[in-house]
C-alpha positions in Angstrom: 0.3 -0.1 0.1 3.2 2.4 1.0 4.3 1.6 -2.8 1.0 2.8 -4.5 0.9 6.0 -2.4 4.3 6.8 -3.2 3.7 6.4 -6.8 0.9 8.5 -6.6 2.7 10.8 -5.0 5.7 10.8 -7.9 3.3 10.8 -10.7 1.9 14.1 -8.8 4.5 16.0 -8.3 6.0 14.8 -12.3 3.0 16.0 -13.4 2.9 19.3 -11.4 6.2 20.0 -12.6 6.2 19.1 -16.6 1.9 19.4 -16.8 0.7 17.7 -20.2 2.3 16.8 -23.4 1.2 18.9 -25.9 -1.3 18.8 -28.8 -0.4 16.6 -31.4 0.6 18.7 -35.1 -1.2 17.9 -37.9 0.5 16.5 -40.8 -0.4 19.6 -42.9 1.7 21.7 -40.4 4.7 19.8 -40.3 5.1 20.1 -44.2 6.1 22.7 -46.5 5.7 22.7 -50.3 8.4 24.7 -52.0 8.8 25.0 -56.2 12.4 23.5 -57.4 14.9 25.7 -59.0 16.0 25.2 -62.0 19.0 23.3 -62.9 21.6 26.0 -62.0 21.9 27.2 -65.7 25.1 27.0 -67.0 27.1 26.3 -63.8 25.0 23.6 -62.8 25.2 22.3 -66.9 27.7 19.0 -67.5 30.3 20.3 -69.6 32.9 16.9 -70.9 35.8 19.0 -72.0 35.7 20.6 -68.5 35.5 17.4 -66.3 39.4 16.9 -66.4 39.7 19.3 -63.6 37.3 17.6 -61.3 39.6 14.5 -61.6 41.4 12.8 -58.8 44.0 10.1 -59.1 45.9 8.7 -56.2 48.9 7.4 -57.9 49.0 11.1 -59.7 48.8 12.6 -56.5 51.8 10.8 -55.5 54.3 11.4 -58.2 54.1 8.0 -59.3 
């Protein structure tokens, strides 16, 4: 019986300190629709002639 009173007192103290949980947030309020931008124009376009600038090889970096 003492355990039940202790549990009730603990629960009452917890409820007094923290209160209750906030209400649920609807899914519509959690999402935001944004129009997707373009492909980046010239900067985002693939350029096969300039791709060598971004090539990395460990053997070349080490001078082997």
